[in-house]
N, CA, C and O atoms as a Maestro MAE file, in Angstrom:
{
 s_m_m2io_version
 :::
 2.0.0
}

f_m_ct {
 s_m_title
 :::
 protein
 m_atom[280] {
  # First column is atom index #
  i_m_mmod_type
  r_m_x_coord
  r_m_y_coord
  r_m_z_coord
  i_m_residue_number
  s_m_chain_name
  s_m_pdb_residue_name
  s_m_pdb_atom_name
  i_m_atomic_number
  :::
  1 25 12.941 -26.375 11.801 1 A "UNK " " N  " 7
  2 3 12.416 -25.096 12.234 1 A "UNK " " CA " 6
  3 2 11.815 -24.376 11.029 1 A "UNK " " C  " 6
  4 15 12.395 -24.380 9.944 1 A "UNK " " O  " 8
  5 25 10.665 -23.766 11.223 2 A "UNK " " N  " 7
  6 3 10.079 -22.970 10.153 2 A "UNK " " CA " 6
  7 2 10.648 -21.560 10.207 2 A "UNK " " C  " 6
  8 15 11.382 -21.213 11.132 2 A "UNK " " O  " 8
  9 25 10.312 -20.764 9.228 3 A "UNK " " N  " 7
  10 3 10.908 -19.420 9.152 3 A "UNK " " CA " 6
  11 2 10.569 -18.542 10.350 3 A "UNK " " C  " 6
  12 15 11.451 -17.888 10.906 3 A "UNK " " O  " 8
  13 25 9.307 -18.522 10.750 4 A "UNK " " N  " 7
  14 3 8.957 -17.663 11.880 4 A "UNK " " CA " 6
  15 2 9.599 -18.199 13.156 4 A "UNK " " C  " 6
  16 15 9.985 -17.420 14.028 4 A "UNK " " O  " 8
  17 25 9.715 -19.506 13.273 5 A "UNK " " N  " 7
  18 3 10.398 -20.093 14.419 5 A "UNK " " CA " 6
  19 2 11.869 -19.722 14.438 5 A "UNK " " C  " 6
  20 15 12.422 -19.406 15.492 5 A "UNK " " O  " 8
  21 25 12.497 -19.760 13.284 6 A "UNK " " N  " 7
  22 3 13.902 -19.369 13.176 6 A "UNK " " CA " 6
  23 2 14.087 -17.902 13.555 6 A "UNK " " C  " 6
  24 15 15.014 -17.549 14.284 6 A "UNK " " O  " 8
  25 25 13.198 -17.063 13.054 7 A "UNK " " N  " 7
  26 3 13.292 -15.628 13.351 7 A "UNK " " CA " 6
  27 2 13.068 -15.362 14.830 7 A "UNK " " C  " 6
  28 15 13.771 -14.551 15.433 7 A "UNK " " O  " 8
  29 25 12.091 -16.042 15.415 8 A "UNK " " N  " 7
  30 3 11.831 -15.861 16.840 8 A "UNK " " CA " 6
  31 2 13.038 -16.304 17.666 8 A "UNK " " C  " 6
  32 15 13.440 -15.612 18.601 8 A "UNK " " O  " 8
  33 25 13.603 -17.436 17.326 9 A "UNK " " N  " 7
  34 3 14.790 -17.931 18.036 9 A "UNK " " CA " 6
  35 2 15.941 -16.924 17.919 9 A "UNK " " C  " 6
  36 15 16.611 -16.618 18.906 9 A "UNK " " O  " 8
  37 25 16.156 -16.422 16.719 10 A "UNK " " N  " 7
  38 3 17.238 -15.464 16.490 10 A "UNK " " CA " 6
  39 2 17.012 -14.180 17.298 10 A "UNK " " C  " 6
  40 15 17.929 -13.688 17.955 10 A "UNK " " O  " 8
  41 25 15.804 -13.649 17.246 11 A "UNK " " N  " 7
  42 3 15.496 -12.432 17.997 11 A "UNK " " CA " 6
  43 2 15.666 -12.654 19.501 11 A "UNK " " C  " 6
  44 15 16.246 -11.825 20.202 11 A "UNK " " O  " 8
  45 25 15.158 -13.771 19.975 12 A "UNK " " N  " 7
  46 3 15.242 -14.071 21.405 12 A "UNK " " CA " 6
  47 2 16.684 -14.177 21.866 12 A "UNK " " C  " 6
  48 15 17.055 -13.601 22.889 12 A "UNK " " O  " 8
  49 25 17.494 -14.907 21.125 13 A "UNK " " N  " 7
  50 3 18.891 -15.087 21.536 13 A "UNK " " CA " 6
  51 2 19.701 -13.804 21.366 13 A "UNK " " C  " 6
  52 15 20.591 -13.525 22.170 13 A "UNK " " O  " 8
  53 25 19.407 -13.031 20.342 14 A "UNK " " N  " 7
  54 3 20.099 -11.752 20.154 14 A "UNK " " CA " 6
  55 2 19.831 -10.804 21.318 14 A "UNK " " C  " 6
  56 15 20.673 -9.972 21.657 14 A "UNK " " O  " 8
  57 25 18.669 -10.933 21.918 15 A "UNK " " N  " 7
  58 3 18.307 -10.085 23.058 15 A "UNK " " CA " 6
  59 2 18.666 -10.733 24.393 15 A "UNK " " C  " 6
  60 15 18.347 -10.194 25.453 15 A "UNK " " O  " 8
  61 25 19.325 -11.883 24.342 16 A "UNK " " N  " 7
  62 3 19.789 -12.554 25.550 16 A "UNK " " CA " 6
  63 2 18.668 -13.058 26.449 16 A "UNK " " C  " 6
  64 15 18.802 -13.074 27.673 16 A "UNK " " O  " 8
  65 25 17.569 -13.466 25.837 17 A "UNK " " N  " 7
  66 3 16.422 -13.935 26.604 17 A "UNK " " CA " 6
  67 2 16.300 -15.452 26.566 17 A "UNK " " C  " 6
  68 15 16.616 -16.084 25.558 17 A "UNK " " O  " 8
  69 25 15.842 -16.027 27.660 18 A "UNK " " N  " 7
  70 3 15.503 -17.446 27.677 18 A "UNK " " CA " 6
  71 2 14.072 -17.579 27.170 18 A "UNK " " C  " 6
  72 15 13.354 -16.586 27.046 18 A "UNK " " O  " 8
  73 25 13.663 -18.807 26.880 19 A "UNK " " N  " 7
  74 3 12.270 -19.003 26.468 19 A "UNK " " CA " 6
  75 2 11.325 -18.614 27.594 19 A "UNK " " C  " 6
  76 15 10.244 -18.085 27.333 19 A "UNK " " O  " 8
  77 25 11.706 -18.864 28.831 20 A "UNK " " N  " 7
  78 3 10.869 -18.486 29.977 20 A "UNK " " CA " 6
  79 2 10.723 -16.970 30.079 20 A "UNK " " C  " 6
  80 15 9.623 -16.466 30.307 20 A "UNK " " O  " 8
  81 25 11.818 -16.247 29.912 21 A "UNK " " N  " 7
  82 3 11.761 -14.781 29.993 21 A "UNK " " CA " 6
  83 2 10.880 -14.206 28.897 21 A "UNK " " C  " 6
  84 15 10.050 -13.333 29.151 21 A "UNK " " O  " 8
  85 25 11.061 -14.697 27.677 22 A "UNK " " N  " 7
  86 3 10.248 -14.206 26.572 22 A "UNK " " CA " 6
  87 2 8.785 -14.555 26.793 22 A "UNK " " C  " 6
  88 15 7.906 -13.716 26.593 22 A "UNK " " O  " 8
  89 25 8.523 -15.773 27.200 23 A "UNK " " N  " 7
  90 3 7.150 -16.204 27.437 23 A "UNK " " CA " 6
  91 2 6.470 -15.331 28.487 23 A "UNK " " C  " 6
  92 15 5.306 -14.959 28.334 23 A "UNK " " O  " 8
  93 25 7.191 -15.011 29.542 24 A "UNK " " N  " 7
  94 3 6.632 -14.143 30.587 24 A "UNK " " CA " 6
  95 2 6.271 -12.784 30.016 24 A "UNK " " C  " 6
  96 15 5.201 -12.248 30.306 24 A "UNK " " O  " 8
  97 25 7.154 -12.229 29.209 25 A "UNK " " N  " 7
  98 3 6.897 -10.922 28.595 25 A "UNK " " CA " 6
  99 2 5.728 -10.947 27.614 25 A "UNK " " C  " 6
  100 15 5.034 -9.944 27.444 25 A "UNK " " O  " 8
  101 25 5.514 -12.088 26.974 26 A "UNK " " N  " 7
  102 3 4.451 -12.193 25.980 26 A "UNK " " CA " 6
  103 2 3.153 -12.750 26.556 26 A "UNK " " C  " 6
  104 15 2.113 -12.726 25.898 26 A "UNK " " O  " 8
  105 25 3.219 -13.251 27.788 27 A "UNK " " N  " 7
  106 3 2.023 -13.780 28.428 27 A "UNK " " CA " 6
  107 2 1.597 -15.147 27.931 27 A "UNK " " C  " 6
  108 15 0.406 -15.453 27.872 27 A "UNK " " O  " 8
  109 25 2.589 -15.980 27.569 28 A "UNK " " N  " 7
  110 3 2.306 -17.342 27.115 28 A "UNK " " CA " 6
  111 2 3.201 -18.319 27.865 28 A "UNK " " C  " 6
  112 15 4.113 -17.907 28.581 28 A "UNK " " O  " 8
  113 25 2.943 -19.600 27.702 29 A "UNK " " N  " 7
  114 3 3.770 -20.626 28.333 29 A "UNK " " CA " 6
  115 2 5.111 -20.730 27.618 29 A "UNK " " C  " 6
  116 15 5.189 -20.568 26.400 29 A "UNK " " O  " 8
  117 25 6.162 -21.000 28.381 30 A "UNK " " N  " 7
  118 3 7.492 -21.110 27.756 30 A "UNK " " CA " 6
  119 2 7.544 -22.284 26.783 30 A "UNK " " C  " 6
  120 15 8.284 -22.245 25.801 30 A "UNK " " O  " 8
  121 25 6.767 -23.321 27.050 31 A "UNK " " N  " 7
  122 3 6.758 -24.470 26.140 31 A "UNK " " CA " 6
  123 2 6.184 -24.082 24.778 31 A "UNK " " C  " 6
  124 15 6.588 -24.628 23.751 31 A "UNK " " O  " 8
  125 25 5.245 -23.145 24.773 32 A "UNK " " N  " 7
  126 3 4.667 -22.668 23.514 32 A "UNK " " CA " 6
  127 2 5.733 -21.967 22.675 32 A "UNK " " C  " 6
  128 15 5.793 -22.159 21.460 32 A "UNK " " O  " 8
  129 25 6.565 -21.163 23.312 33 A "UNK " " N  " 7
  130 3 7.668 -20.496 22.609 33 A "UNK " " CA " 6
  131 2 8.598 -21.551 22.012 33 A "UNK " " C  " 6
  132 15 8.996 -21.452 20.852 33 A "UNK " " O  " 8
  133 25 8.937 -22.550 22.804 34 A "UNK " " N  " 7
  134 3 9.798 -23.638 22.315 34 A "UNK " " CA " 6
  135 2 9.183 -24.364 21.136 34 A "UNK " " C  " 6
  136 15 9.877 -24.697 20.175 34 A "UNK " " O  " 8
  137 25 7.885 -24.612 21.204 35 A "UNK " " N  " 7
  138 3 7.209 -25.298 20.106 35 A "UNK " " CA " 6
  139 2 7.178 -24.454 18.836 35 A "UNK " " C  " 6
  140 15 7.288 -24.988 17.732 35 A "UNK " " O  " 8
  141 25 7.030 -23.158 18.986 36 A "UNK " " N  " 7
  142 3 7.074 -22.268 17.813 36 A "UNK " " CA " 6
  143 2 8.466 -22.295 17.202 36 A "UNK " " C  " 6
  144 15 8.616 -22.405 15.985 36 A "UNK " " O  " 8
  145 25 9.479 -22.195 18.048 37 A "UNK " " N  " 7
  146 3 10.862 -22.163 17.549 37 A "UNK " " CA " 6
  147 2 11.244 -23.454 16.835 37 A "UNK " " C  " 6
  148 15 12.039 -23.426 15.895 37 A "UNK " " O  " 8
  149 25 10.694 -24.578 17.265 38 A "UNK " " N  " 7
  150 3 11.036 -25.857 16.634 38 A "UNK " " CA " 6
  151 2 10.081 -26.241 15.510 38 A "UNK " " C  " 6
  152 15 10.230 -27.298 14.897 38 A "UNK " " O  " 8
  153 25 9.097 -25.378 15.240 39 A "UNK " " N  " 7
  154 3 8.179 -25.637 14.138 39 A "UNK " " CA " 6
  155 2 7.039 -26.573 14.477 39 A "UNK " " C  " 6
  156 15 6.295 -26.979 13.585 39 A "UNK " " O  " 8
  157 25 6.882 -26.926 15.738 40 A "UNK " " N  " 7
  158 3 5.804 -27.822 16.140 40 A "UNK " " CA " 6
  159 2 4.461 -27.112 16.234 40 A "UNK " " C  " 6
  160 15 3.411 -27.748 16.141 40 A "UNK " " O  " 8
  161 25 4.493 -25.800 16.417 41 A "UNK " " N  " 7
  162 3 3.280 -24.989 16.511 41 A "UNK " " CA " 6
  163 2 3.481 -23.715 15.704 41 A "UNK " " C  " 6
  164 15 4.608 -23.295 15.446 41 A "UNK " " O  " 8
  165 25 2.382 -23.119 15.318 42 A "UNK " " N  " 7
  166 3 2.418 -21.812 14.654 42 A "UNK " " CA " 6
  167 2 1.802 -20.793 15.597 42 A "UNK " " C  " 6
  168 15 0.804 -21.087 16.257 42 A "UNK " " O  " 8
  169 25 2.372 -19.618 15.670 43 A "UNK " " N  " 7
  170 3 1.813 -18.596 16.560 43 A "UNK " " CA " 6
  171 2 0.508 -18.038 16.016 43 A "UNK " " C  " 6
  172 15 0.299 -17.982 14.804 43 A "UNK " " O  " 8
  173 25 -0.355 -17.632 16.915 44 A "UNK " " N  " 7
  174 3 -1.598 -16.977 16.510 44 A "UNK " " CA " 6
  175 2 -1.272 -15.587 15.979 44 A "UNK " " C  " 6
  176 15 -0.175 -15.070 16.191 44 A "UNK " " O  " 8
  177 25 -2.225 -14.996 15.295 45 A "UNK " " N  " 7
  178 3 -2.046 -13.624 14.794 45 A "UNK " " CA " 6
  179 2 -1.817 -12.664 15.956 45 A "UNK " " C  " 6
  180 15 -1.004 -11.745 15.860 45 A "UNK " " O  " 8
  181 25 -2.534 -12.882 17.046 46 A "UNK " " N  " 7
  182 3 -2.386 -12.029 18.229 46 A "UNK " " CA " 6
  183 2 -0.968 -12.125 18.789 46 A "UNK " " C  " 6
  184 15 -0.383 -11.113 19.177 46 A "UNK " " O  " 8
  185 25 -0.414 -13.339 18.832 47 A "UNK " " N  " 7
  186 3 0.942 -13.507 19.353 47 A "UNK " " CA " 6
  187 2 1.973 -12.914 18.403 47 A "UNK " " C  " 6
  188 15 2.967 -12.341 18.850 47 A "UNK " " O  " 8
  189 25 1.753 -13.042 17.115 48 A "UNK " " N  " 7
  190 3 2.672 -12.436 16.142 48 A "UNK " " CA " 6
  191 2 2.739 -10.928 16.370 48 A "UNK " " C  " 6
  192 15 3.819 -10.338 16.329 48 A "UNK " " O  " 8
  193 25 1.602 -10.316 16.605 49 A "UNK " " N  " 7
  194 3 1.562 -8.879 16.881 49 A "UNK " " CA " 6
  195 2 2.326 -8.554 18.167 49 A "UNK " " C  " 6
  196 15 3.074 -7.577 18.209 49 A "UNK " " O  " 8
  197 25 2.145 -9.358 19.210 50 A "UNK " " N  " 7
  198 3 2.864 -9.146 20.471 50 A "UNK " " CA " 6
  199 2 4.377 -9.283 20.275 50 A "UNK " " C  " 6
  200 15 5.154 -8.498 20.819 50 A "UNK " " O  " 8
  201 25 4.786 -10.283 19.496 51 A "UNK " " N  " 7
  202 3 6.212 -10.503 19.235 51 A "UNK " " CA " 6
  203 2 6.792 -9.307 18.498 51 A "UNK " " C  " 6
  204 15 7.856 -8.803 18.855 51 A "UNK " " O  " 8
  205 25 6.088 -8.855 17.470 52 A "UNK " " N  " 7
  206 3 6.556 -7.702 16.685 52 A "UNK " " CA " 6
  207 2 6.705 -6.471 17.567 52 A "UNK " " C  " 6
  208 15 7.709 -5.763 17.487 52 A "UNK " " O  " 8
  209 25 5.721 -6.218 18.398 53 A "UNK " " N  " 7
  210 3 5.790 -5.061 19.290 53 A "UNK " " CA " 6
  211 2 6.912 -5.206 20.308 53 A "UNK " " C  " 6
  212 15 7.650 -4.254 20.564 53 A "UNK " " O  " 8
  213 25 7.040 -6.391 20.887 54 A "UNK " " N  " 7
  214 3 8.061 -6.606 21.909 54 A "UNK " " CA " 6
  215 2 9.461 -6.371 21.364 54 A "UNK " " C  " 6
  216 15 10.279 -5.710 22.004 54 A "UNK " " O  " 8
  217 25 9.735 -6.911 20.184 55 A "UNK " " N  " 7
  218 3 11.074 -6.783 19.598 55 A "UNK " " CA " 6
  219 2 11.213 -5.540 18.717 55 A "UNK " " C  " 6
  220 15 12.282 -5.290 18.160 55 A "UNK " " O  " 8
  221 25 10.142 -4.769 18.592 56 A "UNK " " N  " 7
  222 3 10.145 -3.552 17.782 56 A "UNK " " CA " 6
  223 2 10.553 -3.821 16.337 56 A "UNK " " C  " 6
  224 15 11.416 -3.148 15.772 56 A "UNK " " O  " 8
  225 25 9.898 -4.836 15.759 57 A "UNK " " N  " 7
  226 3 10.079 -5.158 14.345 57 A "UNK " " CA " 6
  227 2 8.705 -5.159 13.696 57 A "UNK " " C  " 6
  228 15 7.685 -5.244 14.380 57 A "UNK " " O  " 8
  229 25 8.684 -5.065 12.387 58 A "UNK " " N  " 7
  230 3 7.394 -5.079 11.695 58 A "UNK " " CA " 6
  231 2 6.863 -6.508 11.594 58 A "UNK " " C  " 6
  232 15 7.616 -7.481 11.636 58 A "UNK " " O  " 8
  233 25 5.569 -6.596 11.462 59 A "UNK " " N  " 7
  234 3 4.962 -7.908 11.248 59 A "UNK " " CA " 6
  235 2 5.481 -8.496 9.946 59 A "UNK " " C  " 6
  236 15 5.692 -9.705 9.849 59 A "UNK " " O  " 8
  237 25 5.687 -7.651 8.947 60 A "UNK " " N  " 7
  238 3 6.245 -8.116 7.673 60 A "UNK " " CA " 6
  239 2 7.594 -8.785 7.872 60 A "UNK " " C  " 6
  240 15 7.891 -9.790 7.227 60 A "UNK " " O  " 8
  241 25 8.410 -8.236 8.760 61 A "UNK " " N  " 7
  242 3 9.715 -8.824 9.030 61 A "UNK " " CA " 6
  243 2 9.564 -10.252 9.554 61 A "UNK " " C  " 6
  244 15 10.332 -11.141 9.188 61 A "UNK " " O  " 8
  245 25 8.587 -10.457 10.394 62 A "UNK " " N  " 7
  246 3 8.367 -11.801 10.940 62 A "UNK " " CA " 6
  247 2 7.739 -12.735 9.929 62 A "UNK " " C  " 6
  248 15 8.074 -13.918 9.888 62 A "UNK " " O  " 8
  249 25 6.832 -12.222 9.110 63 A "UNK " " N  " 7
  250 3 6.027 -13.061 8.252 63 A "UNK " " CA " 6
  251 2 6.498 -13.175 6.794 63 A "UNK " " C  " 6
  252 15 6.048 -14.066 6.072 63 A "UNK " " O  " 8
  253 25 7.363 -12.319 6.370 64 A "UNK " " N  " 7
  254 3 7.737 -12.226 4.960 64 A "UNK " " CA " 6
  255 2 8.035 -13.580 4.325 64 A "UNK " " C  " 6
  256 15 7.427 -13.919 3.309 64 A "UNK " " O  " 8
  257 25 8.931 -14.348 4.879 65 A "UNK " " N  " 7
  258 3 9.293 -15.633 4.295 65 A "UNK " " CA " 6
  259 2 8.195 -16.675 4.457 65 A "UNK " " C  " 6
  260 15 8.092 -17.603 3.655 65 A "UNK " " O  " 8
  261 25 7.367 -16.524 5.502 66 A "UNK " " N  " 7
  262 3 6.254 -17.441 5.686 66 A "UNK " " CA " 6
  263 2 5.287 -17.369 4.498 66 A "UNK " " C  " 6
  264 15 4.677 -18.368 4.116 66 A "UNK " " O  " 8
  265 25 5.161 -16.168 3.925 67 A "UNK " " N  " 7
  266 3 4.254 -15.968 2.810 67 A "UNK " " CA " 6
  267 2 4.973 -16.072 1.463 67 A "UNK " " C  " 6
  268 15 4.363 -15.872 0.413 67 A "UNK " " O  " 8
  269 25 6.246 -16.379 1.500 68 A "UNK " " N  " 7
  270 3 7.078 -16.451 0.304 68 A "UNK " " CA " 6
  271 2 7.044 -15.164 -0.505 68 A "UNK " " C  " 6
  272 15 6.945 -15.197 -1.732 68 A "UNK " " O  " 8
  273 25 7.125 -14.039 0.180 69 A "UNK " " N  " 7
  274 3 7.146 -12.738 -0.472 69 A "UNK " " CA " 6
  275 2 8.532 -12.133 -0.325 69 A "UNK " " C  " 6
  276 15 8.769 -11.368 0.610 69 A "UNK " " O  " 8
  277 25 9.415 -12.442 -1.188 70 A "UNK " " N  " 7
  278 3 10.784 -11.941 -1.054 70 A "UNK " " CA " 6
  279 2 11.064 -10.774 -1.934 70 A "UNK " " C  " 6
  280 15 12.177 -10.248 -1.926 70 A "UNK " " O  " 8
  :::
 }
 m_bond[279] {
  # First column is bond index #
  i_m_from
  i_m_to
  i_m_order
  :::
  1 1 2 1
  2 2 3 1
  3 3 4 2
  4 3 5 1
  5 5 6 1
  6 6 7 1
  7 7 8 2
  8 7 9 1
  9 9 10 1
  10 10 11 1
  11 11 12 2
  12 11 13 1
  13 13 14 1
  14 14 15 1
  15 15 16 2
  16 15 17 1
  17 17 18 1
  18 18 19 1
  19 19 20 2
  20 19 21 1
  21 21 22 1
  22 22 23 1
  23 23 24 2
  24 23 25 1
  25 25 26 1
  26 26 27 1
  27 27 28 2
  28 27 29 1
  29 29 30 1
  30 30 31 1
  31 31 32 2
  32 31 33 1
  33 33 34 1
  34 34 35 1
  35 35 36 2
  36 35 37 1
  37 37 38 1
  38 38 39 1
  39 39 40 2
  40 39 41 1
  41 41 42 1
  42 42 43 1
  43 43 44 2
  44 43 45 1
  45 45 46 1
  46 46 47 1
  47 47 48 2
  48 47 49 1
  49 49 50 1
  50 50 51 1
  51 51 52 2
  52 51 53 1
  53 53 54 1
  54 54 55 1
  55 55 56 2
  56 55 57 1
  57 57 58 1
  58 58 59 1
  59 59 60 2
  60 59 61 1
  61 61 62 1
  62 62 63 1
  63 63 64 2
  64 63 65 1
  65 65 66 1
  66 66 67 1
  67 67 68 2
  68 67 69 1
  69 69 70 1
  70 70 71 1
  71 71 72 2
  72 71 73 1
  73 73 74 1
  74 74 75 1
  75 75 76 2
  76 75 77 1
  77 77 78 1
  78 78 79 1
  79 79 80 2
  80 79 81 1
  81 81 82 1
  82 82 83 1
  83 83 84 2
  84 83 85 1
  85 85 86 1
  86 86 87 1
  87 87 88 2
  88 87 89 1
  89 89 90 1
  90 90 91 1
  91 91 92 2
  92 91 93 1
  93 93 94 1
  94 94 95 1
  95 95 96 2
  96 95 97 1
  97 97 98 1
  98 98 99 1
  99 99 100 2
  100 99 101 1
  101 101 102 1
  102 102 103 1
  103 103 104 2
  104 103 105 1
  105 105 106 1
  106 106 107 1
  107 107 108 2
  108 107 109 1
  109 109 110 1
  110 110 111 1
  111 111 112 2
  112 111 113 1
  113 113 114 1
  114 114 115 1
  115 115 116 2
  116 115 117 1
  117 117 118 1
  118 118 119 1
  119 119 120 2
  120 119 121 1
  121 121 122 1
  122 122 123 1
  123 123 124 2
  124 123 125 1
  125 125 126 1
  126 126 127 1
  127 127 128 2
  128 127 129 1
  129 129 130 1
  130 130 131 1
  131 131 132 2
  132 131 133 1
  133 133 134 1
  134 134 135 1
  135 135 136 2
  136 135 137 1
  137 137 138 1
  138 138 139 1
  139 139 140 2
  140 139 141 1
  141 141 142 1
  142 142 143 1
  143 143 144 2
  144 143 145 1
  145 145 146 1
  146 146 147 1
  147 147 148 2
  148 147 149 1
  149 149 150 1
  150 150 151 1
  151 151 152 2
  152 151 153 1
  153 153 154 1
  154 154 155 1
  155 155 156 2
  156 155 157 1
  157 157 158 1
  158 158 159 1
  159 159 160 2
  160 159 161 1
  161 161 162 1
  162 162 163 1
  163 163 164 2
  164 163 165 1
  165 165 166 1
  166 166 167 1
  167 167 168 2
  168 167 169 1
  169 169 170 1
  170 170 171 1
  171 171 172 2
  172 171 173 1
  173 173 174 1
  174 174 175 1
  175 175 176 2
  176 175 177 1
  177 177 178 1
  178 178 179 1
  179 179 180 2
  180 179 181 1
  181 181 182 1
  182 182 183 1
  183 183 184 2
  184 183 185 1
  185 185 186 1
  186 186 187 1
  187 187 188 2
  188 187 189 1
  189 189 190 1
  190 190 191 1
  191 191 192 2
  192 191 193 1
  193 193 194 1
  194 194 195 1
  195 195 196 2
  196 195 197 1
  197 197 198 1
  198 198 199 1
  199 199 200 2
  200 199 201 1
  201 201 202 1
  202 202 203 1
  203 203 204 2
  204 203 205 1
  205 205 206 1
  206 206 207 1
  207 207 208 2
  208 207 209 1
  209 209 210 1
  210 210 211 1
  211 211 212 2
  212 211 213 1
  213 213 214 1
  214 214 215 1
  215 215 216 2
  216 215 217 1
  217 217 218 1
  218 218 219 1
  219 219 220 2
  220 219 221 1
  221 221 222 1
  222 222 223 1
  223 223 224 2
  224 223 225 1
  225 225 226 1
  226 226 227 1
  227 227 228 2
  228 227 229 1
  229 229 230 1
  230 230 231 1
  231 231 232 2
  232 231 233 1
  233 233 234 1
  234 234 235 1
  235 235 236 2
  236 235 237 1
  237 237 238 1
  238 238 239 1
  239 239 240 2
  240 239 241 1
  241 241 242 1
  242 242 243 1
  243 243 244 2
  244 243 245 1
  245 245 246 1
  246 246 247 1
  247 247 248 2
  248 247 249 1
  249 249 250 1
  250 250 251 1
  251 251 252 2
  252 251 253 1
  253 253 254 1
  254 254 255 1
  255 255 256 2
  256 255 257 1
  257 257 258 1
  258 258 259 1
  259 259 260 2
  260 259 261 1
  261 261 262 1
  262 262 263 1
  263 263 264 2
  264 263 265 1
  265 265 266 1
  266 266 267 1
  267 267 268 2
  268 267 269 1
  269 269 270 1
  270 270 271 1
  271 271 272 2
  272 271 273 1
  273 273 274 1
  274 274 275 1
  275 275 276 2
  276 275 277 1
  277 277 278 1
  278 278 279 1
  279 279 280 2
  :::
 }
}
């Protein structure tokens, strides 16, 4: 799992959501969420923004480790 995938998985499970529920809220396929969480795909910039807004976190929170800015 990559960092953004790990963070997405953590946020999703902390909020008690399934991949299907999250995907519905974000307007994407549930398989896409699964692929992001397992590191098989990277989310688009548009989806990163949707994720940040949905979970009420900053984009920096999602992306910080992806850019190696600690």
